[in-house]
N, C-alpha and C positions, 0 to 999 in steps of 0.2 A: 484641591481637595474639590471645591467645586465642579471642576472638569470631569473628576472622577464621579463624583456624585451623579452631573448628569448624567454618563454613558450609562450607568449601572441603573439608573432610574428609567431609561430607555429600553435598555435590554430588561427591566423588569414588566415597562410596557407593553415591549413587542411580544415577551415570553407568556404574559399574561394574555395578549388578545392571539397566540399562538395557540393556548390553550383554549381560549373559550373557541375557537374555529373549528377544533378538534372535536371540542367535547358537544359544539353544536353539532356539528357532523354526524358524529358519536350517537347523539341523540336521536336527530332525524332520523340516521339509518335504521338504530334499535326500535325506534316508534313505527319505521314503515315494516320493519321485519315483524314487528308485533302484530301492527295489521294486519297484515297479511297472512300471518299465522291464524288470526281470530276470524279472517276473511275465510281463509280456506279449510278452518275447523267447521265454522258454521256451513258454508257449501256444502262440505261432505257428510255433515251431519243429518244434512235436511234430504240429500240424496239420499244415503243411508237408508232414511226411513222410507221413503220412495220406494228405495227396491225391495225391502222387509214386507212393505206391504204386499208391493204387485206380487212379492212371493208367495205371499197369503192367499192372495185374491187366485192365482194358477192354482195354487194348490189345491184350492175350494173346486175350480171348473175341472182338475185332474179327478180330484175324488168321484164327481158326478160324472163327468167322463167314461169313468174305472166302472161303476153303476149300471150307467148304460150298457157298457160294453157287456158285463156278467146279465145282463137280464137279455140282452138282444142272443147272447148263446145258448140261454137257458131257453128261450121261445125257439131257436131252431131247433135245439136238441129235442125238446119235444113236440116239433113238426117231424122229425124225422123217426123218432120211435112211432109216430102215430103212422107215419107213410112212410117204411121201410125202403121202400122203390123209387123213391124220388129223385134220386138222383140219375135214375135212369130218363127222368122227364126232362129236357134239357129247358125247354119253355117256361116251366111251373118253375124250376131252379132259378132262372132269371129275374121272374118276379119276384118271390121270394129274397132275393138278390137284391133288388131295385128297393122292394117295401121298404126295406128294414138297413137302406142307407147303406151296405157291409159292402167294403173294396174288396174283399178277398176271404175265401172258404178252404179250408182244408181238410180231409179227412183220412183217420190213420186206421189199418186194423188192428188188433188187438195187440201186436207186437211193434207199434207204431211207426210202422211205412205206411207211407203216402199212399191212397188208395184212390182219392179224390180229389181235384182241385179247380176252383173257379175262380177268376176270368182263367185262368193258367193251374197246372200242377208244379210243386214246386218238386226240387228234387232234394232238396236238403232242409230242414228246422232248425238247425241250429241258429242260424240265423237272429231268431227273434224268442229263441228259448233252448235252455241247456238241457240236457242229458238225463239229470236229476230231476229236474220240475218235470219233464215227460213222462219218466217214468211214476212217480210218484204219484200224477194223475192216474195212469194206465192200471195202478195196482188200486186205488180207491176208487171205490163207484159214486155219479153223481159230484167226483172232485172237480170245483171250479178255479181257475186260476187268471190273473190280469196282469199281463205285462205290457212292459215299454220296450220296445226293441231301440237298440242302440246300432245295429250293423248298418251300414249302409246300403249292405244289400238287401234289406227288409224294406226297401224303399220309403217313401213318406207315410207311413203307416206310423201311428201315433200310439193307437192300442192295439194288443192281440190278449182276446180273450179264448181262453180254451176250457173245454166242458167234457166230462167223461160220458162218452156213451156204453152201453151195453155191447152194439153190435153197429158200424164196425171198431170202432175204437175212441178214438179223440175227435172232438169236432174242435177246429182251429178259426174264429173268426178274426178278419181282421179289417181296421176303418179309419177313417179319421173323423177327428171330432171338432167341426165349425168352430163354436164358441172358444175351445179352446186355442184354436189357432190364431182366432182374431185377439184373443185376451194376451197372448206371447208376443204378436206384433205388434198393439197397442203399447205392451209396459214392457218392452226392450230397453235394455241400456240406451241404446241410441237416442231411441225417443224420449227418453229421461232425461239424460245428461243435455239435453238442448237447451234447457231453461236453465242451467247451472253453468256461469261463465267466471273464469278467475282470470282477472286482468284481459289484457288487448290480445295476446298469445298464449295466455295459461292453457292446462289443459287437465284434466282430469281421465287418470287410469284407474279401471276395475278390472278384479281378477272375483272368481266364484271357483272355489276349492285349486286353487293355484293356477286356473284357466283363464285366459284374458276373452273380459267380455266387448262384443260392440264389434262391428267389422271395421273400424277406425283404428286400424294398425299406426301405431306412430313410428317417427324415422328414426330410430334408435333402440337399441336393447333394452325389455323391460325387463330382462327375467331380472335383476339387480335389485329392483322394486319391492321384490316378493320379502324380502330379508330387511327393508328400510325397518327401523325402530318405532316404533307405534306413539302415536300423540306426541313426537319431536319434529318442532322447526328445526330443518338444518340445512345446509348449503352441499347440492352435489352435482356432478357434470355429466351429463347423456350429451354422447355425441359431440359436436363443437360448441355446446350452450351450456353455463351454468342456469340452475333451476334450486331457488327453492322449494323443498318438499316438506309434506307433511301428512303421513297417514293412518288412517284407523281401519280398525278389522273388527265385525260382528257376523255371527251367524254364515261363518264359512266365504261374507265378501270379506274383500280388502279394495280400499278405493285409497288412490294415491294424489293430492294435488299438486301440480308440479306450476310454480311460477318464476319467469326467467328474472334473472338477478340484475342484468341491465334494466329491464322495466323498473323494478322495483327501484336503483340508482338514481335513472333520470327523474322517477316521478319526487322522489328524496331532495338532491341536487335543486330541481327547480323552486322548492319550497326553501333553500338553504339561502340563495343569493340576497334576497333581502335582507335577510337576518345578518349576515357577514355585513353588507354596508351601513346598518343602524349600528353594528357594535363598532366599527372602524371609526365610526364620527363620532361615538361617545367614548372613546379612549385615546383620540388623540386630544378632545377638550378634557377628559380628566388628568393626562400625562401634563399639561399646560398648566392647568390651575394645580396641582400638585407641585410642580417643579418651582411654581414663584411663591405659594406659600411655605413652602421648604426651606426655601435660600432664604428667603427674609426671616424666618422666624427659628430654622433649626442650625443650618448649615453654621452661619458665622457663628452662633455661641458654642457648637461644637468643636468647631476649628480653635476656640479660645481655648475653652477645658481642655482639649487634648494634646496644646501646646504644656500646657500647666502638670498634666498626670506625667507628658513623656519627662519631663524634669522631676519628677516624684518619684518615677519609676525607677529613674536613673543613681536614688538613693539622696536629690536632694530636698530634703524634708523641711526646708526654709520657706517653702513658696507656697504663696498663697492668690487664691482666685478669684478675681473680681469681676462681680455682674450688677452692678446698680441698675441698670437700663436693661438688660435680659428679662424674657417676660420671667413670670412667679414660679414655673417650674425649674428653670435653668437657677433660678436664684434659692432655691434649696437645696439643689443638686450641689450647685458652687459650698455653701452652707456647708451640706454633708459632707462633702472632699474636704473640708478645711477643718473639722471637728474629725474626721479619721488620722489626717496626716499628725494631726496634734495627739490622737490618742497612740499612734504608730511610736510617735518618738518617746513616749513614756511606757509602751508596751517593750520595745525593743530593748531596752534599760533592763527591764525587771526580766525580759524571757533569757537572754544572754548570762543574767546571775542566777537564775533558777536550773536553766540546765549546767550551768559549771557546777553547783551543788550537788545536782543529781549524778551527774556524772564522776565526782571526788567519791560521795558517798557508794558508789558504787565499785569504784576501784577499791576502796578501803576493805568492803562486804569482802571482796575476791581477793586480796592480797593475805586477808587476815586467815580467812577458810582454808587457803592452799598451803602446805606446808613447801617451806624453801630453803631446808637445811641440807648440807651436803658434805660430808658423806652423810647417808639417814643413819645408817647404824653401822657406828665404828667397830662394834666390836663381832660383828658378822662378817667374817669376810669369804664369806662361801657364794657373795652377789656383790655387784656393786649397780649402783641407781642414779641415774641424773634424769632431772626435767625442767621442762620451763614452758611459761604461759605468755606469750605477747599480746597483751589486750589492745583490742580493737582501739577508733577513736570515739566508739559509741559503746564500747565496753561490751562483749559478748559474753557468751556462756560456757565459752569452754574453760576446761578445768580437770587436773589429775589429782591424784590421791595414791598413798602407801601406807600401810600401817602393816605391823607383827601382831600375830594370833599365836601370843605366848614366844618359845623359840623355834617353834617348829616350820611357821607355815608365815610366806610375805604376801598379803594380799595389794594388791595395785590394780589402779583403774584409770581410764581415760574418756574424757565424757564431753560431749558436745551438747549445750541447751539451745533450744530456740528461743529468739528474741534477743532483746537486749536492754541496756541499763538496768535499774536497781532491780524489775522483775525478773529479769534473768537472774540475778545474783541472789537473789531472795531464793529462786527455784532452785540454783545450784545448793545452796545452803541447807533447804530442805533435805534434799537428795541425799549429800553426802551423808550427813543425821541418820536416815532412814538405812543406807547401805551400812553406815561403821557398825547402827545397833545390830542387822541382821546377822554381821558377818563375826561378830564377838559373842552371837544367841548360838554361832556352831552349826547355822544353815550350811548347806551344801552351793556351790557356785550358783545352779539351776533356779534353786527355790530361791536366794536370795536377790536373784535377777526378776524371776517372777513373784515375787511379794512386792518388791520394790513397783514395780510395772502397777499390780493392785490397786497399792497405795494411792502414785500420782494419778492414775486414773477415777478412782475414788475420791480424790478432792478437787477433782475438776477446774483444773487450773486451765483458763483459757487460751487456747490459743499457745499452749506449751508442753513441749515432749523432749526427750532427750535419747541420743543415740549413747551406747556405753559398751566400752569392752572392760569386763571384770576377770582379773586371772589371779589365780592363790597357788604359789609356787611352794612345792617341798620344797625345803631348804636342804636339808641332807639327802637327799636322793635326787633331785632336781626334775620331781615331774610336776610338769605345768597342765592344770585344770582352768579353762576358761572359759564366757559365755560370750557372743556378743549381739548386741542389737541394736540394729541399724548398717549404714554399710561397714564393708569390710574396709579397715586401715591400720593393718599390721604386716610390718615385715619381718623376714625371719632371716637372720644369718648364721651358717654352721661356720666353725672356726676353720679359717681359712678361704671360705668360699664369699660369696656377694649374698647381698640383701635382696632377698627374692618375698614375692606377696605371701602369705602364710595360708595358706587353705583351712577354709573355717566354714561353719554354717551361721547364719545370720538370720536373724528373727527381726519383728518390726519396734520399731523406735519405743522406747518407754512413754506412756502417760498418755498413748494414742487408742488403744484397743484394750477395751478389756477381756482379760481372760486370754490375752496371745498367748503362744507355747513356745520356747524356745529350746536350742539342742547344748548338751554338755560337749565339747571340743578339750583334749588331751596331746599332750606335745612331752617327748621323753628329752629334756636339755642334757647335754653334757659341759663340761667344762673347756668354755670356748665359746659359745653358744650367746648368741646378741640379740633380742626383741628390740624392735623400735615401734611404737603406736603414734598415732598423731591424728588429729581431728582435719575436719575437712577444711581449715582457713590454712592448713599446709598446703595445699595443694591449686587454694582458690585465692593465692595473693595476686593481685595483679600493678602491673607497672602502670604509668603515668598514662600510657595511649590505649589500657582496658586490659591488655592481655593477659591472659592467666599463668601462673608457674607451669602448672599443670604436674604430673604424674613422673612426665621422662623426665622431666628435670628436679625433682626431688629424689630419683632414681640416680641418676647422676653425681648427685651432691653427696647423696649417703655412702654410695659406693666409692668415693673419691677419699674417703678418711682410712688416711694412716696409723693414727695413732692407736695405741691400745687404750688408752683412756679412753673409757664409755662417755664420760662428758664433751669429749670431743665431737661423737654424732650429731648430738641436736644443736652443738654451736657451730658444726660446720654447715647443717642446712640454717641456720640464721643468718651464718654471714651469705649463703648464695640468695638469699631472699632480700637481703639488703640491696646486694648487688643489684637484683633485679627490679628490684621497686623502685629503686633511686627517689626513695625517702617520700615516697606517697602514700598517706593514709587507709588505712586497710577497713574491710567492712565486716573482718571476721576475727575472730580471736585465733591465734596460731598457737596450739595446746603441742607438746612434744615427750614425750617419757621412753629412754633408752635403758635396758635391763642388760646386765650381762651375767649369765652363770658361772660362778669360777668352781664351785663344787669344795671339796675339804683340801686343806693344804697338808701336801705329804711331803714331807722330806728326811734328809738324814745326814748322818755328821760323823768322822771318825776321828779320833786322838788314840795316842801312846802315852801312858802315866806307869809307873813302876809300882810295886804292890804297897809301897808304905807312903804313896802319895794319896791321900783319901781328899784333902783339898781339890786338886785339881782336876780328880773324879769329880767330885759335887756343883765344882764350879762351871763344866764341862755341862752338864746336865740341867742346871738350871738354866746357863746360858742359852740354851739350844733349845728348850721346852718352853720357859718362858716367854719366847718371841711369839710359839703359836697358840697356846691356851694356858691362862692364868688358871692355874688349881695349883696353889699352893701345896695344899696337905699331901694332893699324892705326887709332887715332883720332890715333897722331902721324903716321904716313903721309901720311893725309887734311889735316891741319893742313900738314905740307911742300909739300905738293901745292897748297894754295891760296896758301899763301905766295907758292910762286914765281911764280903767276900775277899774283898781286897784284904784285909784284915787277916784273912786265915790263910794265905796262899804267902808262901816265902819272901822274903822281905826285900830281896833285888829282882824278882821275878816282874819283866817289862810285859804290860797286860795292852793289848790291843780293843780299845772299846769303840764299837759301831752302834750307833744308835738309828733307829730307824723308827718315823713318828710321823701321828695327822692330831687333828684336834680331840680325838677319842682315844686312842691308844699308844702309848711309849714301847717299844722294843729294845733293851740290853742287850748287846750281844759280850762278852768278855773272851778273850781268846788269850792265853797262853799256853806256855811248850810246854814241854813233857820235862818230867816223868809225870804220866797219868797221876790225876789228885781229885777228887769229887770234896769239894767243903761243904757241897751241900746237905750231905750227909750227917754233917755236926752241926749244923746252923737248922734253929726250929721255927723261931722266930721271924722270919721275912715275911714281909707284906707284900711282894707281887702276888697278883691274881694268877699266875703259872710260871712255873720252873723246868726247865731242863737240862740236863747234860748231855753231851756229846763226847768223842773223840773223831779227831780232827782226821783227816786223811795223812795229813805228815806226821802223826802222834800224836799231834797237841790236844791241849785239852780248850773246850769252848763249854761256857756256860749260857742263856738264855733266859731273860726275865721279861715277861709279860707286864703291862699295870695300866688300867685303866686310868685314864686322866679326865671321864667328864662324871 
């Protein structure tokens, strides 16, 4: 333990030192980046302020120059009006040209065509003014216009003033303003940016309306700098180098500061090395001190307590921890552990007894409420039913139920309740009582399921819900109406076929969602059809390796049943479960219900008696009918009618009695030889519901009686 602790402590200290190195490096880099951002932001803001101030000053100088240009044009125009022939005097024109510091003079006719130029005549005025501007001046008397030509063909002229003359047309003056030229030179970006330095190799790139300012072209493409986000410091790659960039924009200017990343790293690392050395010495000292103190005060006592706890966790509750010489904290801990062991000894006994009582109570509740008498309804031979519920080790919520509504309907259900123990058993009890009460009130299956769901939701059972298959079988016709809430868990076998999953619509489990909707399904069962219902426990049974039984094993087991007894279907599945689980306890109840629809029992019987053998005929009728339907009065009436007919026939006639009957109606045919004779004509007090006399193909006589037995 000591070596392990030493190794872990060393790992912890090294990890802490590594974290400290990483954090310190991160902090230094972050600080350097933050500082670089502040410096770039301050430098760029100051330079932006200088550029805006310079631009305002240059605009002021420009406006003054514009006014001066207009005044010069106006003066020359007045002189030209006063001296129309002045252009013919070259000497006077040159004097005027020099006195007003004019660099170029052009005159046009009324069509805008150049007729005179000094020092030379221009071929075209489109370099200094567009056609619309010239036409506007030609159309308006005394129209004045001041332009700044942008075309290189205009020379180095900074101003062009145009004035409308009566004759010949337009007066166009061009000149350079010395004051403006000096201002532009003094306040150029190159002069202003010399005083704003970013590190040793940093750069400031400036744009005006998207155009690069200054004559110093960087050794990398600058087009991408126009799209950099504003007021954000970010790392970018330009050419072969990485830079931290920061950009601002105002009044058409965009300034981008670039600081080399390598320069920033070198600056931060030079300040980081002393910090790392100091931290290394500090961590080594802490490691030695902590190891000594923990080894002396903690490890020894922990080892002793750990050895004792290992024995306790192995089930030895007789162990006691001795710690007289340990620090007070360990003495308190040892005392608490000893007290806990004493409490565990007491609690273990009480908890085991309490759990046993709870499970017994849950099993008692479940065994009491679930019917387990078979055959369920001996007097009804139209169907046969068998069900089982194998309880899990913790008693789950699986259950089944069946009951009659009069003699017309058989109601049955299979349900699986979430939860275990007594709460699940009580939930089952409440659900069964609600379902039975609604069924006997005459509601349809879908109304029964809907109202049961609403009742369970209103009661707000905590984390309790129920999947349910509820069916109502019309005994006489075999029509089955059912509703399924939860996962489908029903198999149907047609006579002579295999069990297959029954198609149905399924809704939400009961008790989950108020106002849930459900669908009614129906099937027409015929004699020999079988239905098998089961809960999830039937397919979720597990073996000792936790493999599940599964749907495929269930189908194999149920389809291997060869017996006609319906009880053998659940029994065969239970046997397959026992073989698969190998005796391991299950976590879910296994509930199964099998139903076979038989329908009405229809039989026939024949015998021959002599006409005077009344007792033999009566005995034959009672023996056959009483085995199917116990209706003594109806059987007695039918016997009486047969006896009266036999008494009316010749004494030695041999009569063939044919009996065709089911649970509702009995039909008796009496066939006797010729001559033709109908005794019904003389018998008026017969009890049969219908009587008929016919002559057979061979000339004999046949009387048929129909009697309702129900």
